[in-house]
N, C-alpha and C positions, 0 to 999 in steps of 0.2 A: 553839704551833706544834709540829707533829708531827715525828718523826724523819726522815721522808722529805723534807720540805721543807728541813730543816737540811742533810741530806746533799746535796741538789741544789744548795743555795747554796754549800756548801763545794766541791763538785765543779766548779761554774762558776768559782769563784775560782781553784782550782788550775789549771784549763785555761787561763784567761786569763794566769795567772802564767807557766806553761810556754810559752805562745805568745809572751809578752813576752820571756822569756829567750832563746828561739831565734829571735826576730824573724820569726815567720811571720804576723804580723798584716798584712792587706792588705784593700783594699776590692774585692770582686768586681765591683761596678758599674764602678769606675774601670778595673779590669783589662780588662773586656770592651768598654767604650765609650770609654775615655780621657777621660771627663767626670767631674766631681766632683759627687757627690750631696750633699744637705744634711747627711749624717752623716759625710762624709769627714773624718778627723782627730780623731774623737771619742775613740778609744782612746788616741791620743797625748795628747789634751787631758786625759783622766782621769789618766794617769800623770804629766803635768806638774803637775796640781793636787796629786797625792799628794806630789810633790817640792817643793811650795809655789812653783813657778815659774809664777805667774799670768800674767805677760806672754806667755810662750810658749804657755801653755794657751789664751789668748785668740787668739793667732795661728793655732793649729791649727783652731779652729772658733769664731768669734766669736758666731754665732747661738746655739749650744747652751751656750756659756760664759755668756752673759747669762741664759739660761733655767735654768741648772743650780741656782741656789738654790731656785727654785720646784719643779723636778723633785725635788730632794733632800727638800724639805718634803713633797711628795706621796708619795714612797717611804716616808719615816718614818711618815707618817700611815697608809698602807696596812699597814705592818709592825705598828703599834700596834693597828690594827683587827683584824688576824689574831691577835695575841697575846691581847688582852683581849676580843675579840668584841663590841665596842661600836660605836656609830656614830662618824663621823669626829671626830677630836680637833681638828684645825686647820682643815681645809678643808670648807666646805659643798659640797654637790654642785655641781661646776662644770657650767655649762650646756653643751649641745652647741654653742652658738654660739662659745664660747671655744675648744673643740677645733677647730672649723671654721676659725676665725681663725688659730690656730697652724699648722694644716695649710697654709693659704694662704700664710702667712709663710714656712714651710719650703720650699714650692714656689718662691716668688719668690727666696728666698736661693739655692736650688739652681740656678736659671736665671742669676741675677746672677753667681755665682762662676765660671761658664763663659764669660762675656763678657770679652774681653781688656781692656776699659776698667776692669773691676772685678777685676783679677788679684790685688789685695791681699787678696781673700777666699779665695784658694786656700790650702790648708793648707801651712804652711812645712815645710821639711825641715831637720833639724839633724844 
């Protein structure tokens, strides 16, 4: 991995850390529409996972919490591919059908979490 990529990763981590400290993290979609997108609560979920508070992490975004082990495996795989320049270590090329299925699930989750009957899918506030 070249120095530019490392600097970009470190800069991103620093910006997220500063935003977390000063509590400037918000969802622009929610601010504009007052609706919850499928990603609302992800940042708080990540910080809860880092604090090992898995219950609260699940409450912030259950959809992405369930997918997070697979996403982490994908990120590690891409990282190793960039370092060693070889083909995939863990994951065979995922078909487009899987991506389409996950997109459809995300859209359904985004719709459901805005219906009052499914208000338990709304990110909690602590």
